[in-house]
ZASE-809108 format. One record per residue (C-alpha): x, y, z; residue in one letter. Coordinates in steps of 0.02 Angstrom, whole numbers, padded with zeros to 5 digits, always signed. Layout:
N
XYZA...
//
This chain:
1124
+08005+04226+07144X+07857+04288+07048X+07704+04359+07148X+07521+04344+07073X+07450+04517+07080X+07256+04491+07052X+07145+04637+07009X+07149+04761+07145X+07269+04671+07265X+07417+04792+07306X+07594+04723+07268X+07734+04779+07382X+07915+04718+07382X+07911+04620+07546X+07732+04586+07609X+07566+04577+07536X+07390+04586+07637X+07331+04416+07689X+07170+04347+07614X+07065+04202+07694X+07079+04054+07571X+06888+04008+07582X+06846+04177+07549X+06979+04227+07427X+06924+04063+07335X+06759+04127+07315X+06810+04299+07272X+06921+04236+07132X+06769+04194+07042X+06783+04360+06975X+06940+04319+06889X+06906+04164+06806X+06819+04097+06646X+06728+03946+06660X+06725+03815+06514X+06623+03843+06365X+06595+03691+06273X+06665+03698+06099X+06661+03557+05988X+06774+03623+05849X+06916+03511+05856X+07104+03545+05869X+07213+03476+05744X+07255+03336+05850X+07097+03268+05780X+06977+03134+05852X+06953+03059+05960X+07020+03200+06072X+06948+03380+06051X+07053+03514+06132X+06988+03695+06143X+07063+03860+06209X+06967+04013+06283X+07047+04164+06346X+06956+04307+06456X+06972+04441+06388X+06899+04345+06240X+07010+04297+06084X+07033+04423+05947X+07014+04560+06077X+07144+04673+06168X+07216+04665+06338X+07306+04819+06437X+07476+04811+06481X+07489+04757+06661X+07327+04660+06670X+07284+04482+06682X+07235+04353+06551X+07131+04194+06620X+07157+04044+06499X+07053+03886+06501X+07099+03734+06425X+06970+03608+06384X+06993+03429+06324X+06856+03312+06275X+06824+03133+06205X+06692+03046+06125X+06796+02880+06154X+06874+02805+06307X+07034+02869+06337X+07164+02815+06459X+07247+02937+06570X+07414+02945+06472X+07380+03077+06328X+07469+03239+06341X+07418+03411+06285X+07554+03537+06240X+07510+03720+06246X+07634+03827+06154X+07657+03982+06254X+07799+04056+06166X+07692+04193+06080X+07638+04236+06244X+07780+04233+06363X+07867+04370+06263X+07774+04509+06341X+07692+04426+06486X+07715+04286+06641X+07636+04164+06699X+07547+04230+06859X+07467+04069+06932X+07559+03986+07076X+07654+03833+07040X+07538+03737+07159X+07391+03774+07074X+07476+03716+06907X+07525+03561+06984X+07356+03528+07058X+07288+03524+06884X+07427+03407+06820X+07499+03564+06716X+07690+03595+06704X+07779+03743+06615X+07952+03710+06538X+08038+03882+06548X+08156+03830+06401X+08032+03786+06274X+07890+03890+06340X+07780+03745+06326X+07633+03703+06460X+07619+03528+06467X+07436+03458+06537X+07420+03271+06584X+07260+03221+06553X+07159+03092+06659X+07057+02955+06609X+06914+03012+06489X+06757+02905+06448X+06809+02753+06530X+06710+02677+06663X+06660+02794+06789X+06755+02935+06714X+06693+03093+06628X+06714+03143+06438X+06783+03309+06457X+06906+03391+06584X+06974+03558+06594X+07122+03657+06678X+07134+03851+06700X+07285+03960+06726X+07321+04142+06724X+07434+04264+06647X+07484+04454+06676X+07541+04562+06539X+07712+04654+06553X+07696+04833+06616X+07792+04888+06460X+07706+04778+06341X+07713+04881+06179X+07548+04913+06089X+07500+04813+05953X+07593+04667+06018X+07514+04488+05993X+07501+04373+06124X+07465+04195+06048X+07436+04027+06128X+07410+03854+06025X+07368+03693+06108X+07359+03515+06041X+07384+03341+06068X+07570+03306+06100X+07635+03266+05913X+07492+03356+05840X+07497+03544+05794X+07358+03690+05820X+07328+03822+05691X+07301+04011+05735X+07125+03982+05653X+07073+03834+05750X+06969+03847+05932X+07127+03783+06008X+07234+03938+05985X+07197+04120+06060X+07267+04292+05997X+07251+04453+06092X+07323+04618+06046X+07413+04738+06187X+07301+04909+06179X+07381+05075+06211X+07394+05115+06389X+07236+05219+06454X+07276+05402+06497X+07287+05440+06678X+07145+05509+06771X+07164+05680+06870X+07161+05664+07050X+06999+05745+07085X+06910+05629+06957X+06994+05476+07024X+06987+05510+07197X+07014+05333+07281X+06844+05273+07352X+06830+05295+07556X+06896+05164+07660X+06748+05065+07719X+06657+05070+07888X+06625+04892+07965X+06471+04842+07875X+06302+04830+07980X+06232+04667+08011X+06068+04746+07949X+06023+04866+07820X+06043+05056+07868X+05905+05185+07873X+05864+05268+07729X+05986+05413+07690X+05989+05571+07571X+06088+05573+07417X+06183+05738+07475X+06212+05671+07655X+06383+05696+07721X+06419+05525+07655X+06458+05483+07470X+06473+05322+07378X+06654+05285+07355X+06724+05380+07207X+06590+05492+07183X+06606+05677+07135X+06535+05711+07302X+06674+05638+07415X+06771+05792+07421X+06928+05791+07535X+06908+05862+07699X+07024+05996+07775X+07031+05913+07953X+07014+05737+08008X+06826+05677+07987X+06721+05650+08138X+06687+05463+08190X+06607+05360+08062X+06418+05368+08073X+06333+05197+08012X+06150+05276+08000X+06168+05440+07907X+06003+05543+07907X+05879+05519+07756X+05798+05667+07644X+05637+05651+07575X+05698+05632+07393X+05830+05505+07418X+05814+05337+07350X+05791+05208+07493X+05940+05115+07540X+05895+04935+07594X+06072+04863+07634X+06235+04921+07700X+06328+05064+07649X+06520+05090+07666X+06541+05255+07756X+06719+05353+07769X+06841+05290+07901X+06938+05418+08004X+07090+05490+07915X+07259+05452+07965X+07315+05645+07969X+07228+05813+07952X+07319+05824+07764X+07198+05896+07629X+07287+05798+07505X+07186+05673+07408X+07297+05545+07445X+07269+05549+07629X+07100+05496+07610X+07115+05373+07472X+07053+05211+07512X+07183+05073+07499X+07160+04949+07354X+07047+04801+07381X+07011+04666+07258X+06923+04700+07100X+06929+04883+07147X+07046+05006+07055X+07136+05131+07153X+07220+05268+07038X+07378+05353+07104X+07365+05526+07168X+07379+05667+07042X+07378+05858+07072X+07317+05896+06896X+07145+05942+06862X+06979+05868+06922X+06879+05772+06797X+06735+05626+06813X+06757+05471+06925X+06823+05308+06827X+06645+05226+06831X+06574+05400+06731X+06724+05406+06619X+06707+05230+06571X+06527+05244+06531X+06574+05397+06427X+06703+05295+06311X+06568+05156+06283X+06486+05149+06119X+06347+05034+06097X+06299+04881+06197X+06434+04858+06342X+06528+04693+06308X+06485+04609+06465X+06304+04579+06391X+06263+04413+06323X+06144+04438+06172X+06053+04266+06222X+06012+04325+06384X+06071+04516+06414X+06133+04574+06595X+05980+04709+06625X+06027+04894+06591X+05854+04930+06659X+05782+05023+06803X+05829+04988+06980X+05731+04878+07095X+05827+04910+07241X+05962+05035+07301X+06076+04932+07396X+06257+04985+07404X+06375+04871+07483X+06552+04926+07492X+06527+05041+07346X+06450+04908+07239X+06259+04931+07173X+06153+04761+07207X+06001+04839+07134X+05943+04723+07000X+06042+04785+06849X+06217+04802+06773X+06226+04984+06739X+06301+05099+06868X+06156+05213+06936X+06265+05323+07064X+06418+05407+06999X+06577+05336+07094X+06488+05170+07125X+06520+05006+07052X+06414+04875+06954X+06440+04730+06829X+06482+04855+06698X+06633+04941+06772X+06795+04909+06732X+06854+04889+06902X+06758+04730+06913X+06864+04642+06791X+06801+04545+06637X+06616+04492+06653X+06532+04359+06669X+06649+04240+06726X+06544+04104+06647X+06441+04082+06509X+06357+03924+06528X+06216+03960+06401X+06029+03904+06391X+05975+03720+06351X+06173+03683+06364X+06260+03519+06378X+06312+03550+06575X+06145+03486+06649X+06103+03331+06767X+05998+03193+06696X+05956+03137+06863X+06018+03137+07052X+05997+03256+07198X+06110+03329+07327X+06082+03196+07434X+06167+03067+07297X+06331+03130+07305X+06458+03061+07253X+06337+02955+07139X+06280+03097+07025X+06230+03035+06853X+06193+03110+06700X+06325+03149+06566X+06341+03323+06473X+06187+03347+06388X+06084+03220+06469X+05967+03308+06567X+05845+03470+06536X+05824+03603+06665X+05666+03698+06675X+05669+03880+06639X+05722+03944+06809X+05843+03816+06836X+05930+03847+06684X+06092+03950+06725X+06145+04066+06585X+06293+04193+06626X+06377+04205+06801X+06447+04349+06865X+06563+04359+07009X+06668+04493+07105X+06748+04536+07270X+06799+04656+07380X+06883+04680+07559X+06833+04800+07685X+06997+04883+07746X+06940+04923+07905X+06856+04782+07968X+06964+04651+07847X+06809+04573+07791X+06776+04491+07631X+06625+04532+07518X+06570+04435+07376X+06452+04505+07241X+06373+04356+07159X+06251+04371+06995X+06182+04260+06871X+06053+04261+06730X+05929+04124+06684X+05800+04060+06559X+05646+04102+06660X+05588+04174+06810X+05419+04086+06872X+05389+03974+07004X+05522+03944+07167X+05690+03875+07140X+05847+03823+07245X+06020+03853+07201X+06166+03788+07276X+06340+03884+07304X+06481+03758+07365X+06667+03808+07395X+06788+03631+07406X+06956+03622+07452X+07004+03504+07309X+06976+03488+07131X+06823+03410+07066X+06818+03228+07056X+06729+03268+06878X+06715+03405+06783X+06567+03332+06664X+06460+03308+06752X+06509+03425+06894X+06551+03312+07044X+06636+03389+07188X+06778+03294+07294X+06724+03338+07472X+06831+03351+07624X+06795+03421+07802X+06782+03595+07827X+06695+03625+07644X+06565+03744+07642X+06378+03746+07557X+06268+03890+07539X+06076+03866+07504X+06007+04009+07400X+05821+04011+07371X+05703+04127+07263X+05529+04145+07229X+05479+04219+07053X+05555+04400+07054X+05595+04408+07228X+05767+04431+07278X+05880+04284+07323X+05880+04222+07503X+06013+04138+07597X+05924+04000+07675X+06058+03894+07752X+06241+03872+07774X+06324+03714+07817X+06489+03634+07827X+06542+03457+07786X+06618+03320+07898X+06696+03181+07817X+06680+03015+07882X+06769+02920+07725X+06827+02960+07542X+06650+02948+07490X+06531+02989+07633X+06508+03107+07761X+06372+03236+07813X+06328+03420+07806X+06310+03510+07973X+06202+03666+07989X+06307+03822+08036X+06192+03982+08074X+06198+04125+07939X+06212+04300+08008X+06109+04437+07942X+06260+04493+07800X+06168+04423+07656X+06084+04559+07532X+06007+04534+07369X+05915+04602+07220X+05821+04547+07060X+05794+04617+06899X+05625+04688+06856X+05596+04547+06730X+05656+04405+06863X+05792+04347+06736X+05941+04422+06830X+05986+04391+07006X+06124+04460+07120X+06176+04467+07287X+06312+04526+07420X+06369+04416+07553X+06491+04457+07691X+06594+04299+07681X+06703+04341+07837X+06548+04352+07953X+06460+04201+07872X+06602+04082+07875X+06694+04144+08023X+06867+04137+07924X+06995+04261+07962X+07104+04302+07804X+07281+04243+07834X+07433+04161+07743X+07404+04000+07834X+07245+03967+07747X+07314+03962+07578X+07304+03818+07458X+07135+03770+07534X+06964+03824+07469X+06998+03837+07283X+06862+03761+07192X+06694+03841+07150X+06530+03739+07109X+06362+03814+07073X+06207+03728+07022X+06014+03729+07021X+05898+03624+07111X+05704+03583+07055X+05636+03654+07223X+05713+03732+07379X+05722+03572+07475X+05910+03555+07495X+05964+03367+07495X+05800+03294+07424X+05776+03390+07264X+05828+03347+07091X+05999+03425+07015X+05956+03526+06866X+06095+03641+06790X+06276+03675+06843X+06416+03778+06784X+06591+03690+06750X+06692+03709+06912X+06798+03857+06934X+06979+03830+07002X+07020+03988+07090X+07190+04071+07141X+07169+04186+07294X+07280+04348+07298X+07385+04353+07476X+07487+04476+07551X+07635+04362+07635X+07811+04382+07662X+07930+04287+07530X+07996+04121+07572X+08077+03980+07491X+08078+03792+07534X+08235+03683+07500X+08236+03489+07512X+08348+03359+07551X+08302+03173+07512X+08398+03027+07585X+08443+02874+07477X+08452+02701+07532X+08465+02521+07492X+08301+02408+07495X+08273+02361+07673X+08326+02527+07737X+08232+02689+07764X+08212+02849+07665X+08182+03024+07737X+08160+03185+07677X+08212+03356+07765X+08127+03528+07718X+08192+03695+07766X+08088+03849+07744X+08194+04011+07727X+08134+04198+07726X+08209+04270+07581X+08148+04440+07625X+08223+04467+07790X+08062+04407+07897X+08041+04292+08036X+08101+04111+08030X+07944+04033+07940X+07841+03921+08067X+07695+03816+08033X+07696+03625+07986X+07759+03522+07848X+07682+03370+07777X+07789+03235+07672X+07707+03137+07528X+07808+03000+07441X+07763+02925+07270X+07855+02780+07183X+07931+02687+07135X+07937+02765+06950X+08073+02786+06831X+08028+02954+06792X+07939+03091+06907X+07769+03031+06931X+07653+03086+07090X+07487+03038+07028X+07383+02924+07130X+07388+02878+07303X+07560+02897+07392X+07651+02748+07463X+07688+02867+07617X+07612+03012+07703X+07667+03086+07854X+07555+03180+07996X+07598+03364+07991X+07776+03390+08066X+07805+03567+08159X+07945+03664+08087X+08087+03684+08212X+08214+03834+08168X+08127+03831+07994X+08156+03632+07979X+08073+03476+07971X+08115+03293+07942X+08007+03161+07890X+07979+03010+07999X+08082+02866+07908X+08001+02765+07794X+08044+02601+07726X+08000+02565+07538X+07935+02396+07486X+08029+02395+07324X+08188+02457+07244X+08173+02614+07121X+08161+02797+07120X+08028+02876+07240X+07985+03049+07231X+07949+03164+07375X+07809+03295+07374X+07822+03416+07521X+07674+03521+07580X+07707+03685+07681X+07554+03736+07784X+07599+03919+07787X+07564+04021+07930X+07525+04215+07952X+07662+04279+07870X+07699+04151+07730X+07611+04083+07601X+07572+03889+07600X+07695+03786+07480X+07706+03630+07388X+07855+03563+07301X+07851+03505+07123X+07849+03321+07079X+08025+03291+07028X+08111+03429+07100X+08293+03446+07123X+08343+03354+07297X+08166+03266+07303X+08210+03105+07234X+08249+02953+07358X+08353+02813+07265X+08304+02652+07330X+08460+02537+07261X+08424+02350+07231X+08482+02229+07383X+08593+02098+07391X+08508+01925+07403X+08572+01773+07521X+08599+01618+07424X+08612+01452+07510X+08652+01319+07412X+08664+01121+07422X+08762+00996+07301X+08751+00817+07303X+08882+00667+07275X+08862+00529+07149X+08949+00367+07091X+08959+00313+06909X+08876+00252+06801X+08711+00353+06774X+08774+00486+06906X+08679+00632+06916X+08747+00769+07022X+08631+00923+07061X+08641+01089+07145X+08503+01173+07230X+08486+01358+07288X+08361+01457+07400X+08372+01637+07383X+08306+01754+07514X+08291+01946+07512X+08281+02076+07641X+08173+02056+07814X+08009+02112+07748X+08046+02143+07595X+07986+02067+07419X+08031+01904+07365X+08170+01886+07260X+08123+01836+07073X+08228+01815+06906X+08341+01669+06856X+08474+01570+06917X+08620+01489+06804X+08709+01342+06879X+08879+01302+06827X+08980+01150+06867X+09189+01151+06853X+09297+00991+06853X+09337+00861+06882X+09478+00896+06988X+09589+00800+07114X+09646+00962+07187X+09630+00979+07373X+09581+01149+07351X+09430+01227+07242X+09472+01248+07058X+09341+01336+06947X+09434+01349+06774X+09369+01196+06664X+09172+01212+06643X+09092+01038+06646X+08917+01105+06630X+08806+01265+06627X+08627+01263+06644X+08497+01361+06553X+08426+01503+06650X+08308+01410+06806X+08160+01525+06855X+08163+01549+07037X+08007+01456+07115X+07903+01550+07244X+07875+01467+07412X+07768+01500+07554X+07917+01555+07664X+07948+01706+07532X+08103+01617+07478X+08146+01582+07292X+08204+01403+07251X+08296+01329+07105X+08396+01178+07055X+08493+01106+06903X+08577+00938+06870X+08677+00846+06748X+08761+00682+06713X+08940+00675+06730X+09052+00530+06636X+09205+00568+06723X+09246+00532+06899X+09318+00658+07021X+09272+00817+07129X+09174+00962+07037X+09138+01134+07108X+08977+01241+07073X+08945+01412+07058X+08771+01494+07044X+08738+01661+06947X+08584+01750+07002X+08508+01861+06867X+08440+02003+06976X+08274+02082+06974X+08213+02253+07005X+08232+02229+07187X+08400+02132+07205X+08563+02156+07116X+08649+02002+07013X+08760+01878+07118X+08880+01750+07076X+08926+01636+07220X+09105+01611+07255X+09218+01459+07189X+09231+01336+07341X+09079+01407+07414X+09004+01306+07563X+08905+01152+07504X+08966+01180+07331X+09055+01026+07307X+08995+00860+07217X+09114+00719+07228X+09081+00585+07086X+09158+00417+07141X+09205+00281+07012X+09086+00156+06944X+09097-00026+07038X+09088-00144+06908X+08996-00312+06932X+09098-00461+06851X+08990-00629+06781X+09091-00769+06698X+09054-00903+06588X+09194-01042+06584X+09173-01202+06474X+09204-01377+06494X+09286-01507+06397X+09349-01680+06386X+09540-01727+06404X+09646-01649+06267X+09519-01522+06217X+09524-01329+06256X+09430-01238+06402X+09413-01047+06424X+09329-00923+06525X+09235-00765+06475X+09201-00616+06594X+09079-00492+06573X+09079-00323+06675X+08908-00233+06688X+08879-00060+06772X+09041+00013+06708X+09055+00188+06646X+09091+00195+06474X+09218+00209+06393X+09305+00078+06499X+09487+00057+06508X+09599-00079+06591X+09623-00266+06562X+09571-00435+06635X+09674-00573+06691X+09618-00748+06698X+09696-00878+06806X+09646-01069+06815X+09675-01167+06957X+09666-01370+06962X+09634-01496+06929X+09540-01547+07070X+09434-01698+07107X+09242-01677+07118X+09253-01714+07306X+09364-01572+07339X+09313-01384+07356X+09405-01240+07277X+09577-01192+07322X+09637-01049+07226X+09817-01019+07306X+09970-00999+07202X+10012-01179+07216X+09863-01236+07126X+09897-01121+06976X+09866-01206+06804X+09865-01074+06675X+09866-00874+06675X+09796-00763+06544X+09853-00596+06563X+09801-00424+06505X+09658-00482+06403X+09577-00328+06321X+09385-00278+06348X+09270-00245+06212X+09113-00142+06240X+08949-00216+06206X+08758-00154+06222X+08812+00025+06181X+08941+00044+06306X+08835-00028+06465X+08935-00180+06470X+09109-00253+06432X+09181-00423+06385X+09355-00518+06400X+09384-00692+06345X+09540-00779+06402X+09654-00876+06295X+09622-01065+06280X+09691-01205+06396X+09719-01386+06350X+09646-01505+06459X+09780-01642+06503X+09731-01823+06467X+09743-01863+06639X+09618-01754+06699X+09459-01849+06670X+09323-01815+06802X+09412-01685+06859X+09371-01496+06886X+09456-01326+06867X+09418-01167+06938X+09431-01001+06854X+09480-00816+06929X+09452-00660+06822X+09522-00510+06889X+09486-00330+06817X+09621-00197+06838X+09500-00047+06840X+09532+00124+06760X+09502+00312+06806X+09314+00282+06805X+09289+00108+06852X+09345+00018+07013X+09442-00150+07016X+09349-00310+07031X+09388-00493+07043X+09278-00651+07032X+09275-00774+07182X+09361-00931+07183X+09226-01057+07134X+09102-00920+07091X+08957-00973+06990X+09015-00999+06804X+09191-01014+06854X+09199-01202+06854X+09272-01300+06710X+09222-01491+06707X+09324-01620+06628X+09210-01751+06572X+09202-01871+06435X+09048-01821+06351X+08981-01648+06270X+08790-01638+06285X+08686-01567+06143X+08551-01434+06189X+08403-01413+06090X+08276-01278+06142X+08101-01213+06079X+08050-01038+06145X+07876-00957+06125X+07882-00887+05953X+07762-00738+05922X+07629-00660+06056X+07519-00510+06078X+07551-00396+06202X+07487-00460+06377X+07517-00649+06339X+07652-00762+06422X+07805-00819+06349X+07911-00977+06387X+08049-01094+06346X+08080-01277+06332X+08246-01371+06324X+08298-01548+06279X+08480-01598+06334X+08546-01764+06259X+08703-01863+06234X+08764-01980+06106X+08644-02099+06023X+08635-02254+06121X+08721-02169+06276X+08638-02129+06449X+08528-01972+06448X+08607-01812+06541X+08544-01775+06715X+08552-01619+06824X+08469-01457+06813X+08434-01321+06692X+08409-01127+06719X+08301-01010+06588X+08366-00846+06562X+08266-00709+06463X+08357-00539+06408X+08266-00375+06384X+08247-00322+06202X+08384-00199+06200X+08520-00331+06261X+08571-00398+06094X+08718-00490+06153X+08642-00576+06314X+08781-00489+06429X+08684-00392+06549X+08562-00449+06685X+08431-00558+06620X+08248-00483+06632X+08187-00660+06677X+08277-00797+06766X+08187-00965+06819X+08246-01064+06979X+08350-01237+06929X+08239-01352+06861X+08273-01543+06864X+08295-01633+06696X+08161-01764+06664X+08214-01880+06527X+08337-01723+06468X+08181-01619+06451X+08123-01462+06569X+08007-01305+06535X+08014-01146+06610X+07867-01057+06702X+07776-00934+06593X+07845-00758+06587X+07729-00596+06528X+07842-00473+06440X+07818-00286+06485X+07825-00215+06306X+07828-00256+06117X+07998-00318+06052X+08103-00472+06039X+08166-00566+06204X+08318-00686+06193X+08329-00840+06294X+08492-00934+06351X+08474-01100+06451X+08610-01155+06578X+08646-01343+06591X+08731-01396+06757X+08818-01547+06695X+08818-01729+06781X+08952-01861+06819X+08952-01901+06627X+08914-01749+06536X+08990-01574+06549X+08898-01417+06600X+08849-01305+06450X+08752-01134+06422X+08671-01121+06244X+08716-00966+06139X+08644-00798+06128X+08522-00778+05977X+08531-00967+05947X+08395-01051+05853X+08224-01057+05921X+08291-00943+06066X+08193-00784+06025X+08008-00734+06074X+07928-00591+05972X+07794-00488+06075X+07683-00398+05943X+07561-00246+05982X+07387-00283+06048X+07238-00231+05969X+07134-00114+06074X+06959-00130+06099X+06862+00034+06045X+06698+00090+06113X+06595+00246+06027X+06453+00340+06069X+06367+00446+05942X+06243+00572+05982X+06072+00619+05892X+06000+00794+05870X+05827+00845+05805X+05834+00897+05619X+05800+01076+05597X+05865+01120+05791X+05986+01259+05774X+06094+01275+05847X+06131+01097+05913X+06289+01008+05985X+06326+00832+05930X+06480+00728+05975X+06555+00563+05942X+06656+00489+06105X+06780+00355+06081X+06855+00234+06222X+07002+00143+06178X+07049+00003+06288X+07215-00095+06293X+07276-00245+06397X+07242-00254+06569X+07395-00212+06679X+07488-00130+06524X+07508+00049+06490X+07352+00146+06413X+07355+00163+06229X+07428+00308+06156X+07430+00376+05981X+07284+00465+05874X+07113+00431+05820X+07024+00501+05667X+06834+00515+05666X+06736+00494+05504X+06562+00532+05470X+06465+00465+05320X+06296+00500+05276X+06152+00539+05281X+06088+00371+05218X+05942+00262+05294X+06052+00106+05312X+06240+00088+05364X+06350+00141+05213X+06522+00206+05251X+06580+00218+05063X+06596+00373+04963X+06653+00546+05010X+06637+00563+05202X+06522+00712+05265X+06655+00753+05402X+06847+00704+05450X+06914+00756+05620X+07086+00728+05575X+07204+00653+05695X+07157+00675+05882X+07278+00629+06018X+07227+00498+06137X+07253+00545+06328X+07175+00470+06477X+07020+00512+06534X+06866+00587+06436X+06877+00746+06333X+06729+00839+06230X+06748+00958+06092X+06603+01069+06062X+06548+01140+05886X+06395+01199+05808X+06303+01045+05702X+06163+01057+05600X+06145+00888+05501X+06062+00896+05339X+05941+00740+05371X+05895+00598+05496X+06043+00485+05475X+06222+00494+05508X+06360+00370+05527X+06519+00381+05631X+06679+00281+05608X+06827+00287+05712X+07004+00228+05673X+07169+00235+05796X+07339+00236+05735X+07377+00131+05875X+07517+00162+06012X+07544+00074+06172X+07406+00001+06289X+07235+00041+06481X+07093+00136+06437X+07107+00304+06336X+06971+00422+06277X+06943+00551+06153X+06792+00658+06079X+06771+00719+05895X+06763+00907+05857X+06559+00915+05804X+06547+00966+05622X+06430+01083+05555X+06323+01072+05398X+06221+01222+05344X+06057+01171+05263X+06003+01268+05118X+05817+01312+05107X+05737+01271+04947X+05544+01305+04896X+05429+01144+04928X+05322+01107+04766X+05163+01064+04813X+05034+00968+04710X+04901+01080+04625X
//
């Protein structure tokens, strides 16, 4: 596993020194470059601008085996969703270098390296949208190979995915590998002495030639015996510069050897420790570097140089000069110009730059406002360059942070905030921290040219994701500062271990990793207005931890089941079994690895047992792929670790579950049979409700005793499942079979994202529909006649299933005297007409058959005959027989045939009534027929009068051979047909008038609706104004509401009604509908008058309303000619 070797950290095969994350996070300021605004776009073009920076700066050189810090910045002037991807081509870099950033550091910044293509992919957050900043940045570190050839080019090119970045664009970087520096001789490069524990207060003054010398100075000669105990207060001399801060004396040697290596101080962060060499003695590293320089040192910013002037103090803290300037003033010490402190400054914020707050104070977090460039910081609040370097006292294991910055002015008092956070910022521009419990905040104050002072130390206690409070923590006397002579450069040294109480160790890794530095208007902490800030710096701490690896195994399940993940930590270098805790996070579902946003599940920290931990079971709410991210806490021996999203073995697949389908089919009887099947679907308990569609299929008909699903009788269209309050999906389908028999249903479910497709089996419970035969209704009409004449019978079958089969047999019984009741026994059979065919009428809704004629014997005068009609039935219709002596089944043998004359109402308008009148007459000079008549009116679609009448009167006695029906109100327009059935009497035979006889039709025509309108008026010149015309169309009471359309036409302007000529407005046909509707549109009439007309196309009648679309007329302005 690749390790990150930071400047000054020692790299051993199996273990490196543990470093406090809090302190290391601050120390890493020395190794990172803040984001410098650059408006030059990458070739990706608007709206996204991509820039890349390198430290050392692009165009320069880099030593073999040294580190390069790269910073990518993306900004957008337009809102950009969080799906944009920037690809940094590192193929020109990774040939002679490797990525030194830890994987969790890359992941935290949405960075992902593809080893095959050598592309670094950066997934951007939303930019410029509501609440989101317009820019963002990401940082990573690379380390050049120790054997990288001199002159090799190290190139990168970052651009929006699908675009390219040219080598000359600001999105590209180029560094050249320099020739390896020559080794220094041992005398000249003696390692600085190991530091004595720093004092909590400045030491007394001491002499420059005292027994103690600054680390690495020529005066630090090796001793021939073990040195005496460290003396924290060396004696001063009269000519020695005054030291007002702690010094770093030599620790006791581990042996009495005179070799330089026995006194060499172990390497620490940011301080180079050359290898021992027995060659000649030369000058110290700092002196050698100064001799090689030509002109201004590269650390100097021409806009605000780091001072190289006289000292204002003589503090030396752990071999580093805190003295108000940048140059080394005492040989062997370090200062900001020393190569051992790395590339400085770590951030060039610039003066009058865009990273300034427009408003807000410390206490307003997280609602700090002010986009980039929105504020203006005063001179002393305008931060320019930022310097940072850290070193560790190898004796006390304390971490010292050296921090400096330049500014635009030095007058007045000012406050600065140095904040260390465990999470990346909520926003980069403006810099808004994401605070969590345990974060640190240091209040630095300063007046004029005085040194910085550490006024307050605080720790954050969270009470929610956007709230919390700072708690005061005492600040021990381990803060030392100095200011340049002009007050424009300030520097300080802080013992972070003493200040924070944190002890270095692997168990603190992956915590404090974000640095925020900002200025305030005054020294008040929370109430003072924010002014300037540097872009947040993501740091990566060096660690001395044993090697370990983590393997994970995620379990799959089916929806409704549980998923778990198991993590196993293994020591790869022979160390002890890792301990600590593991936290499991689960994201999803998503088709590809996506672990942004909030996890669906987060476990509590679970202690490792024998290096292994398993997450609690979690029941996903939906099917799909879920991706685990495992966070190992680390411990005293091992670095913390976070698995990558989508890592092998870290996906739990939740398969779709099977639904439960409960169905219910119904039975029906022909004709007009409707059979249906309904289905209710339920998912897993507590799971999502099934969605999708169902297809219902009916098979049959069949008379098989077992289910048969081979002949498809009906297939529905896909039917959407309807949600229910109980979380069960419901759907149904129906069709109209025309054949009797048994039908079997099957239901096919489409499936959805959570549930699998399913088809119910043939013969499933409740999936049978029995369609029974139709039961026809038989009605007959027998004729009467005199002796020697023919009589016959006609049978009409209604409620049949078409096409009808079978035949009708007519049997005639008699003759019987009028006083004798019907007797249809075989002994009285007079005539039989067998197997008479049926003819369908009324579109197949009825069928008719007529018997052969029977000649009445001459001796049957005054007698009666009774008919019986028998229908055989068929596959779809049951058999039926008329009753003996049933209504219409009697033939009278009389001497006289009456004549029937009818007069029905001819034509009416819908809503009026119709009636029929009849006159029954005998031969001239003979008696007047008596008895009764019945009036029958048939619906408009029964053109043969064979079905059931729509209206049938009671039996009405003839008066002088005349009778009139009661009035009847037809329900719809159309032609109604009348028939009159005369009962007969002793003289005259019974008789029924024919269908469609003359005078036996009544025609109902459309009604004329009443139209009520309401036009609105407006004031001429008003703008805008609304005008509309409402219309109400009223039909006949009790009848359906009118339908159809209404067309509105506006005429005018005219002072009097005039609806001729070209209309000013025509609405076009507008559909009538019950109730009122209004259309709105701007209208500016050209004058005071306008006329509306409404025309309806008609329809069926009940009030209906509609409203015109208002029309708009532009009024052209023209000059008014005034009289002279």
